[in-house]
N, C-alpha and C positions, 0 to 999 in steps of 0.2 A: 572346911573351906575358909580361907583367909579373907579379910576385908578387901585386900587389893585384888584378889582373884574374883570376888563377886561384883566388883565395880563394872557397870556397863560401858561398852566402847562407844564413844560419842564421835560422830562425823560432822564436819562442816557441810553447809549446803553445797559449796563448790566441789568438795570431795565427792559427795554423792552424785552430783551431775557429771563430774569427770569419770567416775566409775561406771555409770550407766553408758556414757559415750564410748568408753573403751570396750565395754561389753558388746554394744551394738556393732561397733566397727570391726571387732575381732570375730564375733560369732555370726553376724548377719552379712556384713560386707556389702557388695553391690547387688542390686536386684532390679527387676522390671516391675513397675506398678502402673495400673490402669485406673483412670479416674477422670472427672470433669474439672476443667479449669474454672476457678471463681476468685473474686477479689484480686484480680490482676493489677499489679502496680508497676509503674515504669519510672523510677526516680532518675534524676539527672546523671547518676553514676553509670547508667547503661545496663545495670543488673535488672533482672526481672524477678519479682516476688509474687507468688500466688498460692492459693489453697487448692490442693488436689482432693476431691471429695467424691463420695458415692452415697448410696442410701444408708450405709452402715457406719460411716465415719468420715473423718477428714484429716489431712496431713499437710503441714506447711511445706512449701517447696521454694528453693532458691536456684535461679539460673544465672550464673555470672556472665559478665559482659563478653568475654572471649567466646563462650559457647553460644550465647545469644546471637552473635554476629554471623554464625555459620548456619542459622536456620533459613530454610527456603520459604517459610511462611511466617505469618504474624500470629502468635498466640492471642486468643481472645476469650472472654468469659463465655461459658457454655459449651466450649469445644471439648470433645472427648479425646484424650491423648494417651499415648504410651510414654512413660517416663523411665529412663534408666539412670541410676545414680546410687549414692551411698547414704544410708541412714545414719543420722547423728543426732546430737542434742545441742540446741542453741543455749549456751551457758547462761546468758544474761536473763533469759526468761524461763529456762528449764523446759523448753518446748521441743518435742520430737519434730524433726524435719528431715527432708531429703535434699541432698545437694545434687542437682540435676546435671548430668553430663550429656545426655541425648534426649531429644524430645521430638515426637512425630505424631501426626494425627492418627486416630484410630479409624481404620477402614480406608478412606480415601488417602492417597499419597500426599506428601507435602507439596509437590508441585501443583497438583490438582487443587488443593486447598488454597494455595497462593494465587492460582489463576482465578478462582471464584471470588476471593477477597478483592483482588484488583479489579475484576470485572464489575462487581457491585459498586465499588468506590468511584470508578470512572463513569459508570452509567449515571450515578447520582449527580456527578458534575456536569452531565450533558454532552460528554465527548462522543457518544454514540448517536446523538440526535440526527435525524435526517435533515433537519432544517439547517444545520451548520455545514452540510456537505455540499460540495460544488459540482456543477455539471461538467462533463468531459467535453473537450473541444471536438467538433465534428470532423475537422481535417487538421490534425496537428502538423506544425511545421517540422518539428523534431521530437522524437520520443526518447526520454531518459530511462535507463534500466539500472536498478540497484540490485545486484546479485553477485554470486561467485562467478569468476571468469572461467572456471573449469567445470561448472555444474551443468546437469542436463536441462535445468530451467532456462538457461541462456540459449542453448541450442533450440529448444522449443519455441522461444520467442522469435529468434532469427528466422526460423522456418515459416512461422505464421506471417511475419513481416514480408518475407520474400514472396509468399503466395498472394497475400492480400493487396499490398501496395509496394511493388518493386521500386527501388530508388528512394524510399523514405529514409531520411537521415536519422541515425540512431546514435545515442551517446551512452557509453557504459561507464558506470562508477563501480568498479570491482570492490568487493568486500567479503569478509568471512560471514557465513550465515549459520554457523554452528560452533559451539564451544564457548568456554569461559571468556567473557568480555566481548563476544561478537556483536552484541547490541550497540556498543560504542562505534564499531566500524560501520555498521548499517546507518547509524545516525549521521556519521560524517559523510557517508556516500550521498545521502539525501541532501545534506547541506551543500555538498560540492555541486550537485546537479542544479540546485536552486541558485547558486552563485553564478553559474554560467549565464543564466537568463535567456538561453535560446531553446529551451525545451518547454513544450506546452503541457505535457503530461508525463508522469513518472510511473513505471512499472516496478513494483516491489515484489520480487518473486523468489521462490526456492521450491525444491521438490519435497516430497513427503518425508516423514520420519516419526520417531517416537516423541512423546511429550518432552523428554529431556533434549532431544535434537532441536525441537522448535522453541525451546525456552527463550532464546534472544528475542523472539517475536511476541513474547508474553511479558516483556519488561515495561515498567512504567516510563522509563527514559525514552524508549522508542515510541511508545504511544503518544507522549506529549510532543515529540519531534514531528510525528505525522500530522497531529492536529495543528501545529504551528507552521507547517510548510506552506509557502506561498503558491505552490504548484499543485494541481489535483493529483492524487495518488490512487492507483489501482493496485490492490493487493491480490496476489495469486500465490498463496502459501500452502504447500502440502497437497494432499489429495482432497477429494470432495468432502470427506467426513471430518477433515481437520479444520478447526476454527480457532484462531488465535486472537489475542487482544488487538494486534495490528490490523487484522481483517475487519474488526468491529469499528475501529477508528477511521480507517481509510475512506476516501470519498466514494469508492466503489470496490466491491469484493467479488472475486471470481473463484470458482472451485479449484482451478489448476493454473499453472503459468501460461499454458496455451490459451485457455479461456480468457485470461487477463489481457493477453496480447490482442485477441479478437475484439474485446471491449474497447480498447484504446485505438486500434488501427482500423480505419475504414477500408472497405473493399473497393478497389479501383473500378471494377465493372459496375458495381452498384452506383458509385458516384457518376460515372458516365451516363448511366441510364437516367439518373435524377436530372442531370443537366439537359439531356435530350427532352425529357418530359416537360421541364420548365420552359424550354425554348418553344416547344409545340403549344403549350398553354398560352404563352405570351403572344405567339403569332395568331392563334385563333381568337384570343381576346381582342387584339387590336383590329382584326378584320371585322369582327362582329360590331365593335364600337363604330368603325367607319361606316359600315352599312346602315346602322341605325341613325347616324347623324345625316347621312345622305338622304335617307327616307324622310327624316324630319324636314330637311331643306326642301325637298320636292313637295311635301304636303303644304308647307308654308307658302311656297311660291304659287301653288294651285289655289290656295285660299285667297291670296292677295289678288290674283288675276280674276277670280270669280266675283269678289265682293267689293273690292276697293276701286275708287276712281284712279284714273291713269297716273295723276301726280303722286298719290299716296303709294301706288304700286312702285313707281320709280324710286321714291324715298326708301320704301321698304327693301327694294332690291339692293340699294346702296348699302343700307345697314346690314343686310344679309351677307353681301359680299365681304364687308369688313369683318363681320363675325366669323365668316368662313375662313378668312385669312388668319385671324387670331387662333382659331381652333386648329387649323392646319399646322401653324407654328408650334402650338402646344403639343399636338400629337407627334410631330416630328422630333421635338426635343425629348419627349418621354421615350420614344422609340430609341433615340440615340443613347440616352442614359441606360436603358435596359440592355441594349446591345453591348455597351461598354462593360456593364456589370457581368454579363454573360461571358464576354471575352476574357475578363479578368479571372473568372472562375475556371474557364477552359485553360488559360495560361498557367494557372496554379497547378491544375491537374497535369498539364503537359510537362511542367518543370519537374514533376516527380517521376516521369517516364525514364526508363533506362536509356532510351535513345537521346534524351536531353543530356544525360550524363556524358554520353559519347560526344555530343556536340560541344562539350566544354573542354575537349582535348584528351579525354580518357579513351582507353581501348579495351576490348574484351578479347582475351587470348585463349585459344583452344588448341589442343593437339589435333593434327590433321587425321591421324590414324584412328582415333576413337571419339573425338569431339569433347574430351574432358577439359574442364577449365584449368588453366595454369595459374596456381596461386604462389608457387615458390620455385626456386631454381631447380630443386630436385625433381619437379614434375616435368622438366624439359631438359634432358641431357644434351650434350653436344651432338650435333647432327640431326636433332629432332625437327621434323617438319611441323610448322605451326600455321594456323589461320588467325589473323588479327583483324577483328571487326572495329572500324572507326566510324565516324559519323555518316559518311556517304560512300564508303568503299569497304572492301574486304581484301587484306593483303596476305599473300602466301610468303612465308619467310622460313629460314632454316637457322637453327641456333649454332653459331660459330664461337661464341664466347659467353661466359656467365660471370657475373660479379655481384657478390652479396653487398647490400646497402643497409 
């Protein structure tokens, strides 16, 4: 054996690290690893660095900015996760690490974890507190609706409004309620209704769906828009078992769109009954008060006649007459004020009646043969016989010409 042949091969540190890196990348490649996140760091670069550990060991992990932006949830210390990536060696420290390409929670899905994280954070800020939520108006002048123009939720709300309070003005702010970026459209719909200034309550509604379908209603952007809205909001999102962040922040929550409409829209018959009961109580109260005052006057007159000299009786009667006139004026004024208030409420209820709408120059058009309401020219072809209901008459007409407007 020569001296040259016996000489050991000497490697630099960098060569050893590079060789191990190549060996890992060629022989192992990409793999899934399960472990618990610890020592999570978020530098200004946007990358995430953490340690993936279990009871038997730990592994450095790096999640670069591009991949981190696609996460549906926020990684946090103590969260058990599944990691997919490539094993390599970080040259400067010679440490084994995994470059993370995909990251998802172990067990619960990413959307569910994101929901729980946002729920805890907003609850800690007080956005769900009952003290910050506002009461709904008893009789709204106009109701705003933020939902899809083609969804079943809108049809449910319109049906409830027609049944409970016909003639109630409604304003629709149409928006997407599903899909990427839909939360921005919902926020703009709420802002548009608030800008008009003529709605007293807003219905935020959509039908049921999966957690992915309801994701726009679990966004922080929409949650803060609901909390900042100047108008009370009733949320009716999904089915009874669905609960979203928007439900928790809204001023009132209903299990379905129909139930949300019933919360915000009073029943006309119930309102009429309340007015009748108030009128009856007012009438009975004033009658009892007058009878009691008359009895007091009679008792005082009797006492004066029985025990006082004639002159004192005369003076007492004068004072009593003056007091009676003052009291009569006060009672008359109070009756007038209460009657005016009752008339205003009755007028407000009457203004919501369909007949009041007819009185403003509108008409209700039905086909004579089946009574169906005519909403479009295709519902009434040429020659069709129609009945037109106006404020104080019903007209029988025949279609001789149609014109789209």
